[in-house]
C-alpha positions as CSV (number, residue, x, y, z in Angstrom):
1,M,12.9,-15.7,26.8
2,A,9.9,-15.5,24.6
3,G,9.9,-11.7,24.9
4,A,13.6,-11.5,24.0
5,E,13.0,-13.8,21.0
6,L,10.1,-11.6,19.8
7,A,12.2,-8.5,20.1
8,A,15.0,-10.1,18.1
9,R,12.6,-11.2,15.4
10,F,11.1,-7.7,15.3
11,R,14.5,-6.1,14.9
12,R,15.6,-8.5,12.1
13,G,12.3,-8.0,10.3
14,V,12.5,-4.2,10.5
15,T,16.1,-4.2,9.4
16,W,15.5,-6.2,6.3
17,N,12.3,-4.3,5.6
18,V,14.2,-1.0,5.9
19,A,16.7,-2.2,3.3
20,G,14.1,-3.5,0.9
21,T,11.7,-0.7,1.2
22,F,14.4,1.9,1.0
23,A,15.5,0.4,-2.3
24,G,11.9,0.2,-3.6
25,Q,10.7,3.6,-2.5
26,G,14.1,5.2,-3.5
27,A,13.6,3.8,-7.0
28,V,10.1,5.3,-7.3
29,F,11.4,8.6,-5.9
30,L,14.3,8.8,-8.3
31,T,12.1,7.7,-11.2
32,N,9.5,10.4,-10.5
33,I,12.2,13.1,-10.3
34,G,13.7,11.9,-13.6
35,L,10.3,11.7,-15.3
36,A,9.3,15.2,-14.1
37,N,12.4,16.6,-15.6
38,L,12.2,14.6,-18.8
39,L,8.4,15.0,-19.5
40,G,7.8,18.5,-18.1
41,Q,5.2,19.6,-15.5
42,A,2.0,19.1,-17.5
43,T,2.9,15.8,-19.0
44,F,4.2,14.5,-15.7
45,G,0.8,15.5,-14.2
46,E,-0.8,13.2,-16.9
47,Y,1.6,10.4,-16.0
48,A,0.9,10.8,-12.3
49,F,-2.8,10.6,-12.8
50,L,-2.6,7.6,-15.1
51,Y,-0.4,5.8,-12.6
52,S,-2.8,6.6,-9.7
53,T,-5.6,5.2,-11.9
54,V,-4.0,1.9,-12.5
55,V,-2.8,1.6,-8.8
56,A,-6.4,2.2,-7.8
57,M,-7.6,-0.6,-10.1
58,G,-5.0,-2.9,-8.8
59,T,-5.8,-2.3,-5.2
60,V,-9.5,-2.9,-5.7
61,A,-8.8,-6.1,-7.7
62,Q,-6.5,-7.5,-5.1
63,L,-9.6,-8.0,-2.8
64,G,-7.6,-7.7,0.4
65,T,-5.7,-10.9,-0.4
66,G,-2.2,-9.5,0.4
67,L,-3.2,-8.7,4.0
68,T,-5.2,-11.9,4.2
69,V,-2.2,-14.0,3.2
70,T,0.1,-12.3,5.7
71,K,-2.3,-12.8,8.5
72,Y,-3.2,-16.5,8.0
73,V,0.3,-17.6,6.9
74,A,1.8,-15.9,10.0
75,E,-0.9,-17.3,12.3
76,F,-0.8,-21.0,11.1
77,R,2.6,-21.5,9.5
78,T,4.0,-23.4,12.5
79,Q,0.9,-25.0,14.1
80,D,-1.0,-25.8,10.8
81,P,1.2,-25.4,7.7
82,G,-1.3,-27.2,5.6
83,R,-3.9,-24.6,6.3
84,A,-1.4,-21.8,5.7
85,G,-0.6,-23.3,2.3
86,R,-4.3,-23.7,1.4
87,V,-5.0,-20.0,2.1
88,L,-2.0,-19.0,0.0
89,V,-3.1,-21.1,-2.9
90,L,-6.7,-19.7,-2.6
91,C,-5.5,-16.1,-2.6
92,R,-3.1,-16.7,-5.5
93,T,-5.9,-18.1,-7.6
94,V,-8.4,-15.4,-6.7
95,T,-5.9,-12.6,-7.6
96,F,-4.9,-14.2,-10.9
97,G,-8.5,-13.9,-12.0
98,T,-9.3,-10.5,-10.5
99,G,-6.1,-9.0,-11.7
100,F,-6.8,-10.1,-15.3
101,I,-10.4,-8.7,-15.1
102,A,-9.2,-5.4,-13.8
103,A,-6.6,-5.0,-16.6
104,L,-9.3,-6.0,-19.2
105,L,-11.8,-3.5,-17.8
106,L,-9.3,-0.6,-17.8
107,F,-8.2,-1.6,-21.4
108,V,-11.8,-1.5,-22.6
109,A,-12.7,1.7,-20.7
110,A,-9.6,3.5,-21.9
111,P,-11.4,5.8,-24.4
112,W,-13.9,6.9,-21.8
113,V,-11.1,7.6,-19.2
114,A,-9.1,9.6,-21.7
115,A,-12.1,11.6,-23.0
116,S,-14.2,12.1,-19.9
117,V,-11.6,12.3,-17.1
118,L,-8.4,13.4,-18.7
119,K,-10.2,15.5,-21.3
120,Q,-7.8,14.3,-23.9
121,P,-9.2,11.5,-26.1
122,A,-5.8,11.1,-27.8
123,L,-4.5,9.6,-24.6
124,A,-6.6,6.4,-24.9
125,P,-3.7,4.3,-26.3
126,E,-1.6,5.3,-23.3
127,V,-4.4,4.2,-20.9
128,Q,-4.6,0.9,-22.7
129,L,-0.8,0.5,-22.6
130,I,-0.7,0.8,-18.8
131,A,-3.7,-1.5,-18.2
132,G,-1.6,-4.6,-17.9
133,Y,0.2,-3.1,-14.9
134,A,-2.8,-3.8,-12.7
135,W,-2.6,-7.6,-13.4
136,F,1.1,-7.9,-12.3
137,A,0.6,-5.5,-9.4
138,V,-2.3,-7.6,-8.0
139,M,-0.4,-10.9,-8.1
140,S,2.8,-9.2,-6.7
141,G,0.7,-8.1,-3.7
142,V,0.1,-11.7,-2.7
143,Q,3.7,-12.6,-3.1
144,N,4.7,-9.8,-0.8
145,G,2.1,-10.8,1.7
146,A,3.2,-14.5,1.7
147,L,6.9,-13.6,2.2
148,S,5.9,-11.3,5.1
149,G,3.7,-13.9,6.7
150,L,6.6,-16.4,6.6
151,E,8.9,-13.7,8.1
152,R,11.2,-14.1,5.2
153,Y,12.1,-10.4,5.1
154,R,15.6,-11.0,3.9
155,S,14.4,-12.7,0.8
156,L,11.8,-9.9,0.2
157,A,14.5,-7.3,0.6
158,R,16.8,-9.0,-1.9
159,A,14.0,-9.3,-4.4
160,I,13.1,-5.6,-4.1
161,G,16.8,-4.7,-4.3
162,L,17.1,-6.7,-7.6
163,H,14.1,-5.0,-9.0
164,A,14.8,-1.4,-8.0
165,P,17.5,-0.5,-10.6
166,L,15.5,-2.2,-13.3
167,H,12.5,-0.1,-12.5
168,V,14.5,3.2,-12.7
169,G,16.2,2.1,-15.9
170,V,13.2,0.9,-18.0
171,C,11.0,3.9,-17.0
172,L,13.6,6.6,-17.6
173,V,14.9,5.1,-20.8
174,G,11.4,4.7,-22.1
175,A,10.5,8.3,-21.2
176,W,13.8,9.6,-22.8
177,R,13.2,7.6,-26.0
178,W,9.4,7.8,-26.4
179,G,8.0,10.3,-24.0
180,L,4.8,9.6,-22.0
181,P,4.1,6.2,-23.9
182,G,7.7,5.1,-23.1
183,A,7.3,6.0,-19.4
184,L,4.1,4.0,-19.2
185,G,5.5,1.1,-21.1
186,G,8.4,1.1,-18.7
187,L,6.0,0.8,-15.8
188,L,4.4,-2.2,-17.4
189,V,7.8,-3.9,-18.0
190,S,8.9,-3.1,-14.5
191,A,5.7,-4.7,-13.0
192,A,6.3,-7.9,-15.0
193,L,9.9,-8.1,-13.8
194,R,8.9,-7.5,-10.2
195,W,6.3,-10.4,-10.4
196,F,8.9,-12.8,-11.9
197,I,11.6,-11.9,-9.3
198,L,9.2,-12.3,-6.4
199,E,7.9,-15.6,-7.7
200,V,11.4,-17.1,-7.8
201,F,12.0,-16.1,-4.1
202,L,8.6,-17.2,-2.9
203,R,8.8,-20.6,-4.5
204,R,12.0,-21.3,-2.6
205,E,10.8,-20.0,0.7
206,A,7.4,-21.8,0.5
207,R,9.1,-25.1,-0.2
208,D,11.5,-24.7,2.8
209,A,8.5,-23.9,5.0
210,G,6.5,-26.9,3.8
211,L,3.7,-24.8,2.2
212,A,1.9,-25.7,-0.9
213,L,2.3,-23.3,-3.8
214,G,0.3,-23.3,-7.0
215,Y,-3.2,-22.4,-8.2
216,G,-6.6,-24.0,-7.3
217,M,-9.6,-23.7,-5.1
218,P,-8.9,-25.7,-1.9
219,R,-11.8,-26.9,0.1
220,G,-12.7,-25.5,3.5
221,E,-11.1,-22.1,3.2
222,A,-13.8,-20.1,1.5
223,A,-14.8,-18.6,4.9
224,V,-11.5,-16.8,5.0
225,I,-12.6,-14.8,2.0
226,G,-16.0,-13.9,3.5
227,R,-14.7,-13.2,7.0
228,F,-11.5,-11.3,6.3
229,A,-10.6,-10.8,2.7
230,L,-13.9,-9.5,1.4
231,P,-14.4,-6.7,3.9
232,A,-10.8,-5.7,3.5
233,A,-11.4,-5.7,-0.3
234,I,-14.5,-3.5,0.1
235,S,-12.4,-1.1,2.2
236,G,-10.0,-1.0,-0.8
237,L,-13.0,-0.6,-3.1
238,S,-13.9,2.4,-1.1
239,S,-10.4,3.9,-0.3
240,M,-8.6,3.8,-3.6
241,P,-11.5,4.9,-5.8
242,A,-12.2,7.7,-3.4
243,R,-8.6,8.9,-3.7
244,W,-8.8,8.5,-7.5
245,A,-12.1,10.4,-7.6
246,A,-10.6,13.2,-5.5
247,G,-7.7,13.3,-7.9
248,A,-10.1,13.3,-10.9
249,L,-11.8,16.4,-9.5
250,L,-8.5,18.1,-9.4
251,V,-7.5,17.1,-12.9
252,S,-10.9,18.2,-14.3
253,S,-10.6,21.7,-12.7
254,T,-9.1,24.8,-14.3
255,G,-5.4,24.2,-14.7
256,G,-5.9,20.8,-13.3
257,H,-2.9,19.1,-14.9
258,L,-0.5,21.6,-13.5
259,E,-2.2,21.4,-10.1
260,M,-2.0,17.6,-10.2
261,A,1.7,17.8,-10.9
262,L,2.1,19.9,-7.7
263,F,0.0,17.5,-5.7
264,A,1.8,14.4,-7.1
265,A,5.3,15.8,-6.2
266,A,4.2,16.7,-2.7
267,N,2.5,13.3,-2.3
268,N,5.7,11.5,-3.2
269,L,7.4,13.3,-0.3
270,R,4.5,12.3,2.0
271,N,5.0,8.7,0.9
272,L,8.6,8.9,1.9
273,V,7.5,9.9,5.5
274,L,5.2,6.8,5.7
275,F,7.5,4.3,4.1
276,L,9.5,3.4,7.3
277,P,6.4,3.3,9.6
278,G,4.6,1.2,7.0
279,L,7.4,-1.4,6.9
280,I,7.7,-1.5,10.7
281,N,4.0,-2.0,10.9
282,G,4.2,-4.7,8.2
283,V,6.6,-6.6,10.4
284,G,4.2,-6.0,13.3
285,V,1.3,-7.5,11.3
286,S,3.2,-10.8,10.9
287,L,4.5,-11.0,14.5
288,L,1.3,-10.0,16.2
289,N,-0.8,-12.6,14.3
290,H,1.8,-15.3,15.0
291,A,2.0,-14.2,18.6
292,R,-1.8,-14.6,18.9
293,R,-1.4,-18.4,19.0
294,D,2.3,-18.9,19.9
295,T,3.3,-16.7,22.8
296,R,2.2,-15.3,26.2
297,P,-0.4,-12.5,26.5
298,E,2.1,-10.1,28.2
299,D,4.5,-10.6,25.3
300,Y,1.7,-9.9,22.8
301,R,0.8,-6.7,24.6
302,R,4.5,-5.6,24.8
303,L,4.8,-6.2,21.1
304,F,1.7,-4.1,20.3
305,W,2.9,-1.1,22.3
306,G,6.4,-1.3,20.9
307,N,5.0,-1.3,17.4
308,L,2.7,1.6,18.1
309,A,5.5,3.7,19.6
310,A,7.8,3.0,16.7
311,T,5.4,3.7,13.9
312,G,4.0,6.9,15.5
313,G,7.4,8.3,16.6
314,I,9.2,7.7,13.3
315,T,6.3,9.2,11.4
316,I,6.5,12.5,13.4
317,L,10.3,12.6,13.0
318,G,10.0,12.0,9.2
319,A,7.3,14.6,8.8
320,V,9.4,17.3,10.6
321,G,12.4,16.4,8.5
322,I,10.6,16.6,5.2
323,A,8.9,19.8,6.2
324,A,12.3,21.4,7.0
325,L,13.7,20.3,3.6
326,G,10.5,20.7,1.7
327,M,11.5,23.6,-0.6
328,P,14.8,22.2,-1.9
329,L,13.2,18.7,-2.3
330,L,10.3,20.1,-4.3
331,G,12.8,22.0,-6.4
332,L,14.3,18.7,-7.5
333,Y,11.2,18.1,-9.6
334,G,11.9,21.1,-11.7
335,H,10.8,24.7,-12.2
336,G,7.6,25.7,-10.5
337,F,7.2,22.8,-8.2
338,Q,8.2,24.7,-5.1
339,A,4.7,26.4,-5.3
340,G,3.4,23.2,-3.8
341,Y,5.0,23.7,-0.4
342,G,1.7,24.5,1.2
343,V,0.2,21.3,-0.3
344,L,3.1,19.4,1.2
345,L,2.5,20.7,4.7
346,W,-1.1,19.6,4.7
347,L,-0.2,16.2,3.4
348,L,2.5,15.8,6.1
349,L,-0.1,16.6,8.7
350,G,-2.2,13.8,7.3
351,A,0.8,11.5,7.2
352,V,1.3,12.0,11.0
353,L,-2.3,11.0,11.6
354,D,-2.1,8.0,9.3
355,G,1.1,6.8,10.9
356,A,-0.5,6.8,14.4
357,G,-3.5,5.0,13.0
358,L,-1.3,2.2,11.5
359,G,-0.2,1.0,14.9
360,V,-3.6,1.2,16.6
361,Y,-5.4,-0.6,13.7
362,Q,-3.4,-3.8,14.5
363,I,-5.9,-4.6,17.3
364,I,-8.8,-4.5,14.8
365,Q,-7.0,-6.6,12.2
366,V,-5.7,-9.3,14.6
367,R,-9.2,-9.6,16.1
368,E,-10.7,-10.0,12.6
369,R,-13.2,-7.2,13.0
370,M,-12.9,-6.2,9.3
371,W,-16.7,-5.8,8.6
372,L,-17.1,-3.3,11.4
373,S,-13.9,-1.6,10.4
374,L,-15.4,-1.0,6.9
375,F,-18.5,0.7,8.2
376,L,-17.0,2.6,11.1
377,I,-13.7,3.7,9.6
378,A,-13.2,3.2,5.9
379,L,-16.5,4.4,4.5
380,P,-16.8,7.6,6.7
381,R,-13.2,8.5,5.9
382,D,-13.6,8.1,2.1
383,L,-17.0,9.8,1.9
384,L,-15.5,12.8,3.7
385,L,-12.5,12.9,1.4
386,V,-14.6,13.0,-1.8
387,G,-17.1,15.5,-0.3
388,L,-14.4,17.9,0.9
389,G,-12.6,17.5,-2.4
390,Y,-15.7,18.5,-4.3
391,A,-16.2,21.5,-2.1
392,L,-12.6,22.7,-2.1
393,V,-10.8,21.8,-5.3
394,D,-12.5,24.2,-7.7
395,R,-11.5,27.2,-5.5
396,H,-8.3,26.1,-3.9
397,G,-6.8,23.5,-6.4
398,A,-4.1,21.2,-5.0
399,D,-4.2,23.0,-1.6
400,G,-7.9,22.2,-1.3
401,L,-7.3,18.5,-2.1
402,A,-4.5,18.3,0.5
403,V,-6.8,19.8,3.1
404,A,-9.4,17.1,2.3
405,F,-6.8,14.4,2.7
406,A,-5.6,15.6,6.1
407,T,-9.2,16.1,7.4
408,S,-10.3,12.6,6.3
409,S,-7.1,11.1,8.0
410,A,-8.1,12.9,11.2
411,L,-11.6,11.3,11.1
412,A,-10.1,7.9,10.5
413,L,-7.7,8.1,13.4
414,V,-10.4,9.1,15.8
415,A,-12.7,6.3,14.7
416,T,-9.8,3.8,14.8
417,V,-8.8,4.7,18.4
418,W,-12.4,4.5,19.6
419,F,-13.0,1.1,18.0
420,A,-9.7,-0.4,19.2
421,A,-10.4,0.8,22.7
422,R,-13.7,-1.0,22.7
423,L,-12.0,-4.2,21.6
424,G,-9.2,-4.1,24.1
425,L,-5.7,-5.7,23.9
426,A,-6.6,-9.3,24.7
427,P,-5.1,-11.6,22.0
428,G,-8.2,-13.8,22.0
429,E,-9.2,-17.1,23.6
430,V,-7.1,-19.2,21.3
431,G,-3.9,-17.3,22.2
432,R,-4.7,-17.6,26.0
433,A,-5.4,-21.3,25.7
434,A,-2.2,-22.0,23.9
435,W,-0.3,-20.1,26.6
436,R,-2.0,-22.1,29.4
437,E,-1.0,-25.3,27.6
438,R,2.6,-24.3,27.5
439,V,2.8,-23.4,31.2
């Protein structure tokens, strides 16, 4: 019975996550196609790099709190809702402050980013304009994590569905009316709207689950930050800046803005391949952490293998499909973008490797081995990415950067499989004790 119940919850969660993520990723995809046609290839390359910059800042500033909230809310929401609520409050408070600091730093550093990285000092106001996006993005990450931990995927899907057409509208209208500044201003407005919509849904669901919701520094939960959130944050501090640095190498190269446009278009298609495996794996995060304390070991193992098969298999199917349709899809971005088909193929190879790694990594996350994960997986992967980018980008442009991404993904997968095999599939002593009490 427990196994059937887990399977039903998994199917419901995936179904609603498919609906919500399809709306969200579809909105981003349509927006990028529209912006590429409205702005032109070179200006769209500038937009893509500025967007990746602010996303990198937001990911670092989130300090791993989105995943932390999902894990601990899922694990304790039934057995200890008081603790689940305290962790949620703690993470909301932390990200309110770190998101503001990230936005402020980017605003102050805007002249340097425009002059030294983009090689266009006149773009400093545009960098400042988009800085506030980081604040809203960081806080929205915790909201997403909390709704996932509560397994309220229907509410999450409805919130994303409400936001999706607003995102497309404000970004495209802004670009049509004011060009690049309008597109970036639309991003900022869209992020604020997303935070507001998610907050409305989260308040209702937290109240129904009996979880506290607010801001403060509850006692007794600081260890959560040191044991789980901090190493996850440092992994983000490594991963996103490494990706940003690799992109900066491309932008700074000869013809860099045009090459960045090709890479950004191909990378958007790569993201489409990973969106379904990512949301399936997101459901798996919540269910596996809840199962650690609230189900039998054999059901836990069955859930792990089912999640791994689903994420890996769907990633391969998606990559094959996008590869087959790659030329016409790239053509949607405008004239000249089909030259990025080779870039797309390398990125799709990396996507297949990343999709397999998503499912395997669950063992490491559930067992809270985040510090070892940082040193054995994240740092080697990111150092390899930047090193290969430095070696390949000047000569091979966007193709060289795509090769660097695929190679670093291969290293990460090998390290993840090795580490997970060493840990094994046991859910932990707490989970086994809970099962013994039930029987």
